[in-house]
mmCIF file as Biopython writes it, N, C-alpha, C and O atoms, coordinates in Angstrom:
data_model
#
loop_
_atom_site.group_PDB
_atom_site.id
_atom_site.type_symbol
_atom_site.label_atom_id
_atom_site.label_alt_id
_atom_site.label_comp_id
_atom_site.label_asym_id
_atom_site.label_entity_id
_atom_site.label_seq_id
_atom_site.pdbx_PDB_ins_code
_atom_site.Cartn_x
_atom_site.Cartn_y
_atom_site.Cartn_z
_atom_site.occupancy
_atom_site.B_iso_or_equiv
_atom_site.auth_seq_id
_atom_site.auth_asym_id
_atom_site.pdbx_PDB_model_num
ATOM 1   N N  . UNK A ? 1  ? 0.843   -1.182 0.000   1.0 0.0 1  A 1 
ATOM 2   C CA . UNK A ? 1  ? 0.000   0.000  0.000   1.0 0.0 1  A 1 
ATOM 3   C C  . UNK A ? 1  ? 0.887   1.244  0.000   1.0 0.0 1  A 1 
ATOM 4   O O  . UNK A ? 1  ? 1.883   1.285  0.723   1.0 0.0 1  A 1 
ATOM 5   N N  . UNK A ? 2  ? 0.554   2.230  -0.775  1.0 0.0 2  A 1 
ATOM 6   C CA . UNK A ? 2  ? 1.338   3.459  -0.849  1.0 0.0 2  A 1 
ATOM 7   C C  . UNK A ? 2  ? 1.032   4.386  0.329   1.0 0.0 2  A 1 
ATOM 8   O O  . UNK A ? 2  ? 0.425   5.443  0.159   1.0 0.0 2  A 1 
ATOM 9   N N  . UNK A ? 3  ? 1.445   3.987  1.483   1.0 0.0 3  A 1 
ATOM 10  C CA . UNK A ? 3  ? 1.151   4.722  2.714   1.0 0.0 3  A 1 
ATOM 11  C C  . UNK A ? 3  ? 2.083   5.917  2.848   1.0 0.0 3  A 1 
ATOM 12  O O  . UNK A ? 3  ? 3.300   5.784  2.716   1.0 0.0 3  A 1 
ATOM 13  N N  . UNK A ? 4  ? 1.507   7.081  3.111   1.0 0.0 4  A 1 
ATOM 14  C CA . UNK A ? 4  ? 2.286   8.304  3.290   1.0 0.0 4  A 1 
ATOM 15  C C  . UNK A ? 4  ? 2.533   8.552  4.771   1.0 0.0 4  A 1 
ATOM 16  O O  . UNK A ? 4  ? 3.633   8.936  5.170   1.0 0.0 4  A 1 
ATOM 17  N N  . UNK A ? 5  ? 1.499   8.330  5.585   1.0 0.0 5  A 1 
ATOM 18  C CA . UNK A ? 5  ? 1.609   8.631  7.007   1.0 0.0 5  A 1 
ATOM 19  C C  . UNK A ? 5  ? 0.664   7.737  7.806   1.0 0.0 5  A 1 
ATOM 20  O O  . UNK A ? 5  ? -0.355  7.262  7.306   1.0 0.0 5  A 1 
ATOM 21  N N  . UNK A ? 6  ? 1.041   7.528  9.068   1.0 0.0 6  A 1 
ATOM 22  C CA . UNK A ? 6  ? 0.200   6.774  10.006  1.0 0.0 6  A 1 
ATOM 23  C C  . UNK A ? 6  ? 0.347   7.448  11.361  1.0 0.0 6  A 1 
ATOM 24  O O  . UNK A ? 6  ? 1.452   7.541  11.895  1.0 0.0 6  A 1 
ATOM 25  N N  . UNK A ? 7  ? -0.774  7.920  11.922  1.0 0.0 7  A 1 
ATOM 26  C CA . UNK A ? 7  ? -0.746  8.588  13.216  1.0 0.0 7  A 1 
ATOM 27  C C  . UNK A ? 7  ? -2.105  8.463  13.880  1.0 0.0 7  A 1 
ATOM 28  O O  . UNK A ? 7  ? -3.133  8.527  13.205  1.0 0.0 7  A 1 
ATOM 29  N N  . UNK A ? 8  ? -2.122  8.289  15.177  1.0 0.0 8  A 1 
ATOM 30  C CA . UNK A ? 8  ? -3.353  8.221  15.980  1.0 0.0 8  A 1 
ATOM 31  C C  . UNK A ? 8  ? -4.370  7.239  15.402  1.0 0.0 8  A 1 
ATOM 32  O O  . UNK A ? 8  ? -5.575  7.447  15.547  1.0 0.0 8  A 1 
ATOM 33  N N  . UNK A ? 9  ? -3.914  6.190  14.760  1.0 0.0 9  A 1 
ATOM 34  C CA . UNK A ? 9  ? -4.809  5.202  14.165  1.0 0.0 9  A 1 
ATOM 35  C C  . UNK A ? 9  ? -5.325  5.578  12.787  1.0 0.0 9  A 1 
ATOM 36  O O  . UNK A ? 9  ? -6.120  4.843  12.202  1.0 0.0 9  A 1 
ATOM 37  N N  . UNK A ? 10 ? -4.883  6.715  12.262  1.0 0.0 10 A 1 
ATOM 38  C CA . UNK A ? 10 ? -5.299  7.206  10.947  1.0 0.0 10 A 1 
ATOM 39  C C  . UNK A ? 10 ? -4.213  6.849  9.938   1.0 0.0 10 A 1 
ATOM 40  O O  . UNK A ? 10 ? -3.028  7.057  10.199  1.0 0.0 10 A 1 
ATOM 41  N N  . UNK A ? 11 ? -4.611  6.317  8.797   1.0 0.0 11 A 1 
ATOM 42  C CA . UNK A ? 11 ? -3.652  5.965  7.743   1.0 0.0 11 A 1 
ATOM 43  C C  . UNK A ? 11 ? -3.948  6.845  6.531   1.0 0.0 11 A 1 
ATOM 44  O O  . UNK A ? 11 ? -5.079  6.895  6.048   1.0 0.0 11 A 1 
ATOM 45  N N  . UNK A ? 12 ? -2.915  7.540  6.045   1.0 0.0 12 A 1 
ATOM 46  C CA . UNK A ? 12 ? -3.016  8.392  4.866   1.0 0.0 12 A 1 
ATOM 47  C C  . UNK A ? 12 ? -2.287  7.689  3.724   1.0 0.0 12 A 1 
ATOM 48  O O  . UNK A ? 12 ? -1.141  7.264  3.879   1.0 0.0 12 A 1 
ATOM 49  N N  . UNK A ? 13 ? -2.954  7.567  2.578   1.0 0.0 13 A 1 
ATOM 50  C CA . UNK A ? 13 ? -2.358  6.892  1.424   1.0 0.0 13 A 1 
ATOM 51  C C  . UNK A ? 13 ? -2.655  7.681  0.150   1.0 0.0 13 A 1 
ATOM 52  O O  . UNK A ? 13 ? -3.680  8.354  0.034   1.0 0.0 13 A 1 
ATOM 53  N N  . UNK A ? 14 ? -1.723  7.576  -0.802  1.0 0.0 14 A 1 
ATOM 54  C CA . UNK A ? 14 ? -1.914  8.201  -2.107  1.0 0.0 14 A 1 
ATOM 55  C C  . UNK A ? 14 ? -1.484  7.172  -3.155  1.0 0.0 14 A 1 
ATOM 56  O O  . UNK A ? 14 ? -0.398  6.599  -3.067  1.0 0.0 14 A 1 
ATOM 57  N N  . UNK A ? 15 ? -2.334  6.949  -4.130  1.0 0.0 15 A 1 
ATOM 58  C CA . UNK A ? 15 ? -2.073  5.961  -5.157  1.0 0.0 15 A 1 
ATOM 59  C C  . UNK A ? 15 ? -1.498  6.633  -6.397  1.0 0.0 15 A 1 
ATOM 60  O O  . UNK A ? 15 ? -1.980  7.685  -6.818  1.0 0.0 15 A 1 
ATOM 61  N N  . UNK A ? 16 ? -0.469  6.027  -6.982  1.0 0.0 16 A 1 
ATOM 62  C CA . UNK A ? 16 ? 0.288   6.625  -8.076  1.0 0.0 16 A 1 
ATOM 63  C C  . UNK A ? 16 ? -0.544  6.861  -9.335  1.0 0.0 16 A 1 
ATOM 64  O O  . UNK A ? 16 ? -0.558  7.974  -9.863  1.0 0.0 16 A 1 
ATOM 65  N N  . UNK A ? 17 ? -1.220  5.858  -9.811  1.0 0.0 17 A 1 
ATOM 66  C CA . UNK A ? 17 ? -1.953  5.984  -11.084 1.0 0.0 17 A 1 
ATOM 67  C C  . UNK A ? 17 ? -3.456  5.951  -10.851 1.0 0.0 17 A 1 
ATOM 68  O O  . UNK A ? 17 ? -4.140  5.020  -11.275 1.0 0.0 17 A 1 
ATOM 69  N N  . UNK A ? 18 ? -3.948  6.950  -10.189 1.0 0.0 18 A 1 
ATOM 70  C CA . UNK A ? 18 ? -5.377  6.996  -9.926  1.0 0.0 18 A 1 
ATOM 71  C C  . UNK A ? 18 ? -5.972  8.219  -10.618 1.0 0.0 18 A 1 
ATOM 72  O O  . UNK A ? 18 ? -5.247  9.087  -11.104 1.0 0.0 18 A 1 
ATOM 73  N N  . UNK A ? 19 ? -7.273  8.273  -10.654 1.0 0.0 19 A 1 
ATOM 74  C CA . UNK A ? 19 ? -8.015  9.301  -11.381 1.0 0.0 19 A 1 
ATOM 75  C C  . UNK A ? 19 ? -7.732  10.708 -10.850 1.0 0.0 19 A 1 
ATOM 76  O O  . UNK A ? 19 ? -7.287  10.885 -9.716  1.0 0.0 19 A 1 
ATOM 77  N N  . UNK A ? 20 ? -8.002  11.698 -11.697 1.0 0.0 20 A 1 
ATOM 78  C CA . UNK A ? 20 ? -7.891  13.109 -11.318 1.0 0.0 20 A 1 
ATOM 79  C C  . UNK A ? 20 ? -9.171  13.540 -10.633 1.0 0.0 20 A 1 
ATOM 80  O O  . UNK A ? 20 ? -10.179 12.856 -10.812 1.0 0.0 20 A 1 
ATOM 81  N N  . UNK A ? 21 ? -9.215  14.584 -9.888  1.0 0.0 21 A 1 
ATOM 82  C CA . UNK A ? 21 ? -8.143  15.488 -9.491  1.0 0.0 21 A 1 
ATOM 83  C C  . UNK A ? 21 ? -7.254  14.843 -8.427  1.0 0.0 21 A 1 
ATOM 84  O O  . UNK A ? 21 ? -7.656  13.872 -7.786  1.0 0.0 21 A 1 
ATOM 85  N N  . UNK A ? 22 ? -6.037  15.387 -8.240  1.0 0.0 22 A 1 
ATOM 86  C CA . UNK A ? 22 ? -5.121  14.834 -7.237  1.0 0.0 22 A 1 
ATOM 87  C C  . UNK A ? 22 ? -5.786  14.807 -5.848  1.0 0.0 22 A 1 
ATOM 88  O O  . UNK A ? 22 ? -6.418  15.776 -5.429  1.0 0.0 22 A 1 
ATOM 89  N N  . UNK A ? 23 ? -5.630  13.691 -5.160  1.0 0.0 23 A 1 
ATOM 90  C CA . UNK A ? 23 ? -6.276  13.519 -3.867  1.0 0.0 23 A 1 
ATOM 91  C C  . UNK A ? 23 ? -5.524  12.470 -3.056  1.0 0.0 23 A 1 
ATOM 92  O O  . UNK A ? 23 ? -4.635  11.789 -3.568  1.0 0.0 23 A 1 
ATOM 93  N N  . UNK A ? 24 ? -5.895  12.353 -1.783  1.0 0.0 24 A 1 
ATOM 94  C CA . UNK A ? 24 ? -5.362  11.269 -0.970  1.0 0.0 24 A 1 
ATOM 95  C C  . UNK A ? 24 ? -6.500  10.605 -0.210  1.0 0.0 24 A 1 
ATOM 96  O O  . UNK A ? 24 ? -7.581  11.172 -0.055  1.0 0.0 24 A 1 
ATOM 97  N N  . UNK A ? 25 ? -6.237  9.406  0.254   1.0 0.0 25 A 1 
ATOM 98  C CA . UNK A ? 25 ? -7.216  8.622  0.993   1.0 0.0 25 A 1 
ATOM 99  C C  . UNK A ? 25 ? -6.822  8.606  2.459   1.0 0.0 25 A 1 
ATOM 100 O O  . UNK A ? 25 ? -5.637  8.551  2.788   1.0 0.0 25 A 1 
ATOM 101 N N  . UNK A ? 26 ? -7.806  8.654  3.334   1.0 0.0 26 A 1 
ATOM 102 C CA . UNK A ? 26 ? -7.558  8.519  4.771   1.0 0.0 26 A 1 
ATOM 103 C C  . UNK A ? 26 ? -8.484  7.431  5.302   1.0 0.0 26 A 1 
ATOM 104 O O  . UNK A ? 26 ? -9.661  7.377  4.947   1.0 0.0 26 A 1 
ATOM 105 N N  . UNK A ? 27 ? -7.939  6.563  6.159   1.0 0.0 27 A 1 
ATOM 106 C CA . UNK A ? 27 ? -8.718  5.501  6.793   1.0 0.0 27 A 1 
ATOM 107 C C  . UNK A ? 27 ? -8.558  5.605  8.303   1.0 0.0 27 A 1 
ATOM 108 O O  . UNK A ? 27 ? -7.482  5.918  8.811   1.0 0.0 27 A 1 
ATOM 109 N N  . UNK A ? 28 ? -9.637  5.340  8.998   1.0 0.0 28 A 1 
ATOM 110 C CA . UNK A ? 28 ? -9.633  5.337  10.457  1.0 0.0 28 A 1 
ATOM 111 C C  . UNK A ? 28 ? -10.678 4.311  10.890  1.0 0.0 28 A 1 
ATOM 112 O O  . UNK A ? 28 ? -11.878 4.585  10.851  1.0 0.0 28 A 1 
ATOM 113 N N  . UNK A ? 29 ? -10.223 3.143  11.297  1.0 0.0 29 A 1 
ATOM 114 C CA . UNK A ? 29 ? -11.158 2.063  11.620  1.0 0.0 29 A 1 
ATOM 115 C C  . UNK A ? 29 ? -11.962 1.693  10.390  1.0 0.0 29 A 1 
ATOM 116 O O  . UNK A ? 29 ? -11.395 1.356  9.351   1.0 0.0 29 A 1 
ATOM 117 N N  . UNK A ? 30 ? -13.278 1.754  10.501  1.0 0.0 30 A 1 
ATOM 118 C CA . UNK A ? 30 ? -14.143 1.420  9.369   1.0 0.0 30 A 1 
ATOM 119 C C  . UNK A ? 30 ? -14.501 2.645  8.530   1.0 0.0 30 A 1 
ATOM 120 O O  . UNK A ? 30 ? -15.242 2.523  7.555   1.0 0.0 30 A 1 
ATOM 121 N N  . UNK A ? 31 ? -13.988 3.824  8.890   1.0 0.0 31 A 1 
ATOM 122 C CA . UNK A ? 31 ? -14.268 5.062  8.161   1.0 0.0 31 A 1 
ATOM 123 C C  . UNK A ? 31 ? -13.233 5.278  7.063   1.0 0.0 31 A 1 
ATOM 124 O O  . UNK A ? 31 ? -12.066 4.916  7.211   1.0 0.0 31 A 1 
ATOM 125 N N  . UNK A ? 32 ? -13.680 5.875  5.959   1.0 0.0 32 A 1 
ATOM 126 C CA . UNK A ? 32 ? -12.787 6.203  4.850   1.0 0.0 32 A 1 
ATOM 127 C C  . UNK A ? 32 ? -13.230 7.510  4.217   1.0 0.0 32 A 1 
ATOM 128 O O  . UNK A ? 32 ? -14.425 7.762  4.056   1.0 0.0 32 A 1 
ATOM 129 N N  . UNK A ? 33 ? -12.253 8.342  3.858   1.0 0.0 33 A 1 
ATOM 130 C CA . UNK A ? 33 ? -12.545 9.575  3.127   1.0 0.0 33 A 1 
ATOM 131 C C  . UNK A ? 33 ? -11.522 9.753  2.020   1.0 0.0 33 A 1 
ATOM 132 O O  . UNK A ? 33 ? -10.434 9.177  2.043   1.0 0.0 33 A 1 
ATOM 133 N N  . UNK A ? 34 ? -11.908 10.567 1.053   1.0 0.0 34 A 1 
ATOM 134 C CA . UNK A ? 34 ? -11.009 11.038 0.005   1.0 0.0 34 A 1 
ATOM 135 C C  . UNK A ? 34 ? -10.949 12.549 0.160   1.0 0.0 34 A 1 
ATOM 136 O O  . UNK A ? 34 ? -11.987 13.201 0.272   1.0 0.0 34 A 1 
ATOM 137 N N  . UNK A ? 35 ? -9.746  13.113 0.167   1.0 0.0 35 A 1 
ATOM 138 C CA . UNK A ? 35 ? -9.565  14.557 0.312   1.0 0.0 35 A 1 
ATOM 139 C C  . UNK A ? 35 ? -8.885  15.083 -0.947  1.0 0.0 35 A 1 
ATOM 140 O O  . UNK A ? 35 ? -7.779  14.663 -1.289  1.0 0.0 35 A 1 
ATOM 141 N N  . UNK A ? 36 ? -9.556  16.007 -1.634  1.0 0.0 36 A 1 
ATOM 142 C CA . UNK A ? 36 ? -8.994  16.633 -2.831  1.0 0.0 36 A 1 
ATOM 143 C C  . UNK A ? 36 ? -7.950  17.660 -2.386  1.0 0.0 36 A 1 
ATOM 144 O O  . UNK A ? 36 ? -8.234  18.516 -1.548  1.0 0.0 36 A 1 
ATOM 145 N N  . UNK A ? 37 ? -6.764  17.573 -2.939  1.0 0.0 37 A 1 
ATOM 146 C CA . UNK A ? 37 ? -5.652  18.408 -2.505  1.0 0.0 37 A 1 
ATOM 147 C C  . UNK A ? 37 ? -5.852  19.870 -2.893  1.0 0.0 37 A 1 
ATOM 148 O O  . UNK A ? 37 ? -5.536  20.761 -2.104  1.0 0.0 37 A 1 
ATOM 149 N N  . UNK A ? 38 ? -6.361  20.131 -4.072  1.0 0.0 38 A 1 
ATOM 150 C CA . UNK A ? 38 ? -6.456  21.508 -4.560  1.0 0.0 38 A 1 
ATOM 151 C C  . UNK A ? 38 ? -7.416  22.383 -3.765  1.0 0.0 38 A 1 
ATOM 152 O O  . UNK A ? 38 ? -7.141  23.562 -3.540  1.0 0.0 38 A 1 
ATOM 153 N N  . UNK A ? 39 ? -8.542  21.814 -3.338  1.0 0.0 39 A 1 
ATOM 154 C CA . UNK A ? 39 ? -9.547  22.652 -2.669  1.0 0.0 39 A 1 
ATOM 155 C C  . UNK A ? 39 ? -10.001 22.118 -1.309  1.0 0.0 39 A 1 
ATOM 156 O O  . UNK A ? 39 ? -10.831 22.749 -0.655  1.0 0.0 39 A 1 
ATOM 157 N N  . UNK A ? 40 ? -9.482  20.982 -0.873  1.0 0.0 40 A 1 
ATOM 158 C CA . UNK A ? 40 ? -9.816  20.463 0.451   1.0 0.0 40 A 1 
ATOM 159 C C  . UNK A ? 40 ? -11.191 19.827 0.565   1.0 0.0 40 A 1 
ATOM 160 O O  . UNK A ? 40 ? -11.662 19.576 1.674   1.0 0.0 40 A 1 
ATOM 161 N N  . UNK A ? 41 ? -11.837 19.565 -0.550  1.0 0.0 41 A 1 
ATOM 162 C CA . UNK A ? 41 ? -13.149 18.916 -0.525  1.0 0.0 41 A 1 
ATOM 163 C C  . UNK A ? 41 ? -12.995 17.492 0.003   1.0 0.0 41 A 1 
ATOM 164 O O  . UNK A ? 41 ? -12.094 16.761 -0.408  1.0 0.0 41 A 1 
ATOM 165 N N  . UNK A ? 42 ? -13.886 17.106 0.920   1.0 0.0 42 A 1 
ATOM 166 C CA . UNK A ? 42 ? -13.830 15.786 1.545   1.0 0.0 42 A 1 
ATOM 167 C C  . UNK A ? 42 ? -15.028 14.965 1.088   1.0 0.0 42 A 1 
ATOM 168 O O  . UNK A ? 42 ? -16.169 15.419 1.169   1.0 0.0 42 A 1 
ATOM 169 N N  . UNK A ? 43 ? -14.762 13.755 0.607   1.0 0.0 43 A 1 
ATOM 170 C CA . UNK A ? 43 ? -15.823 12.811 0.221   1.0 0.0 43 A 1 
ATOM 171 C C  . UNK A ? 43 ? -15.783 11.646 1.191   1.0 0.0 43 A 1 
ATOM 172 O O  . UNK A ? 43 ? -14.724 11.055 1.404   1.0 0.0 43 A 1 
ATOM 173 N N  . UNK A ? 44 ? -16.910 11.310 1.777   1.0 0.0 44 A 1 
ATOM 174 C CA . UNK A ? 44 ? -16.983 10.185 2.692   1.0 0.0 44 A 1 
ATOM 175 C C  . UNK A ? 44 ? -17.299 10.642 4.107   1.0 0.0 44 A 1 
ATOM 176 O O  . UNK A ? 44 ? -17.613 11.809 4.339   1.0 0.0 44 A 1 
ATOM 177 N N  . UNK A ? 45 ? -17.213 9.712  5.050   1.0 0.0 45 A 1 
ATOM 178 C CA . UNK A ? 45 ? -17.546 9.998  6.446   1.0 0.0 45 A 1 
ATOM 179 C C  . UNK A ? 45 ? -16.349 9.692  7.330   1.0 0.0 45 A 1 
ATOM 180 O O  . UNK A ? 45 ? -15.624 8.724  7.104   1.0 0.0 45 A 1 
ATOM 181 N N  . UNK A ? 46 ? -16.151 10.536 8.343   1.0 0.0 46 A 1 
ATOM 182 C CA . UNK A ? 46 ? -15.034 10.414 9.271   1.0 0.0 46 A 1 
ATOM 183 C C  . UNK A ? 46 ? -15.463 11.063 10.581  1.0 0.0 46 A 1 
ATOM 184 O O  . UNK A ? 46 ? -16.219 12.034 10.555  1.0 0.0 46 A 1 
ATOM 185 N N  . UNK A ? 47 ? -15.012 10.565 11.712  1.0 0.0 47 A 1 
ATOM 186 C CA . UNK A ? 47 ? -15.298 11.251 12.975  1.0 0.0 47 A 1 
ATOM 187 C C  . UNK A ? 47 ? -14.706 12.669 12.939  1.0 0.0 47 A 1 
ATOM 188 O O  . UNK A ? 47 ? -13.631 12.885 12.379  1.0 0.0 47 A 1 
ATOM 189 N N  . UNK A ? 48 ? -15.405 13.610 13.530  1.0 0.0 48 A 1 
ATOM 190 C CA . UNK A ? 48 ? -15.016 15.020 13.466  1.0 0.0 48 A 1 
ATOM 191 C C  . UNK A ? 48 ? -13.574 15.259 13.947  1.0 0.0 48 A 1 
ATOM 192 O O  . UNK A ? 48 ? -12.803 15.944 13.275  1.0 0.0 48 A 1 
ATOM 193 N N  . UNK A ? 49 ? -13.222 14.712 15.079  1.0 0.0 49 A 1 
ATOM 194 C CA . UNK A ? 49 ? -11.889 14.945 15.632  1.0 0.0 49 A 1 
ATOM 195 C C  . UNK A ? 49 ? -10.798 14.345 14.742  1.0 0.0 49 A 1 
ATOM 196 O O  . UNK A ? 49 ? -9.761  14.971 14.524  1.0 0.0 49 A 1 
ATOM 197 N N  . UNK A ? 50 ? -11.031 13.138 14.230  1.0 0.0 50 A 1 
ATOM 198 C CA . UNK A ? 50 ? -10.052 12.507 13.342  1.0 0.0 50 A 1 
ATOM 199 C C  . UNK A ? 50 ? -9.915  13.290 12.054  1.0 0.0 50 A 1 
ATOM 200 O O  . UNK A ? 50 ? -8.804  13.438 11.544  1.0 0.0 50 A 1 
ATOM 201 N N  . UNK A ? 51 ? -11.014 13.798 11.511  1.0 0.0 51 A 1 
ATOM 202 C CA . UNK A ? 51 ? -10.959 14.599 10.277  1.0 0.0 51 A 1 
ATOM 203 C C  . UNK A ? 51 ? -10.183 15.883 10.519  1.0 0.0 51 A 1 
ATOM 204 O O  . UNK A ? 51 ? -9.442  16.327 9.641   1.0 0.0 51 A 1 
ATOM 205 N N  . UNK A ? 52 ? -10.334 16.483 11.680  1.0 0.0 52 A 1 
ATOM 206 C CA . UNK A ? 52 ? -9.575  17.700 12.005  1.0 0.0 52 A 1 
ATOM 207 C C  . UNK A ? 52 ? -8.075  17.418 11.969  1.0 0.0 52 A 1 
ATOM 208 O O  . UNK A ? 52 ? -7.302  18.251 11.495  1.0 0.0 52 A 1 
ATOM 209 N N  . UNK A ? 53 ? -7.656  16.256 12.464  1.0 0.0 53 A 1 
ATOM 210 C CA . UNK A ? 53 ? -6.245  15.884 12.424  1.0 0.0 53 A 1 
ATOM 211 C C  . UNK A ? 53 ? -5.780  15.692 10.982  1.0 0.0 53 A 1 
ATOM 212 O O  . UNK A ? 53 ? -4.678  16.109 10.626  1.0 0.0 53 A 1 
ATOM 213 N N  . UNK A ? 54 ? -6.596  15.075 10.165  1.0 0.0 54 A 1 
ATOM 214 C CA . UNK A ? 54 ? -6.231  14.847 8.759   1.0 0.0 54 A 1 
ATOM 215 C C  . UNK A ? 54 ? -6.099  16.184 8.028   1.0 0.0 54 A 1 
ATOM 216 O O  . UNK A ? 54 ? -5.153  16.373 7.262   1.0 0.0 54 A 1 
ATOM 217 N N  . UNK A ? 55 ? -7.018  17.099 8.249   1.0 0.0 55 A 1 
ATOM 218 C CA . UNK A ? 55 ? -7.005  18.366 7.540   1.0 0.0 55 A 1 
ATOM 219 C C  . UNK A ? 55 ? -5.882  19.279 8.012   1.0 0.0 55 A 1 
ATOM 220 O O  . UNK A ? 55 ? -5.449  20.171 7.281   1.0 0.0 55 A 1 
ATOM 221 N N  . UNK A ? 56 ? -5.415  19.058 9.224   1.0 0.0 56 A 1 
ATOM 222 C CA . UNK A ? 56 ? -4.316  19.863 9.752   1.0 0.0 56 A 1 
ATOM 223 C C  . UNK A ? 56 ? -3.051  19.560 8.986   1.0 0.0 56 A 1 
ATOM 224 O O  . UNK A ? 56 ? -2.002  20.135 9.274   1.0 0.0 56 A 1 
#
């Protein structure tokens, strides 16, 4: 897995040959989100506190 970071149980990954726009994936337990890098748009569901850590 192309893991970029792992902290507080959150795993951040970015896949090399994936669709546009550029984005990364975050997983936390059974939750998953996609975060668009250019504008910070978040797709999916994540606990509020964990999402705050990801966006930081």
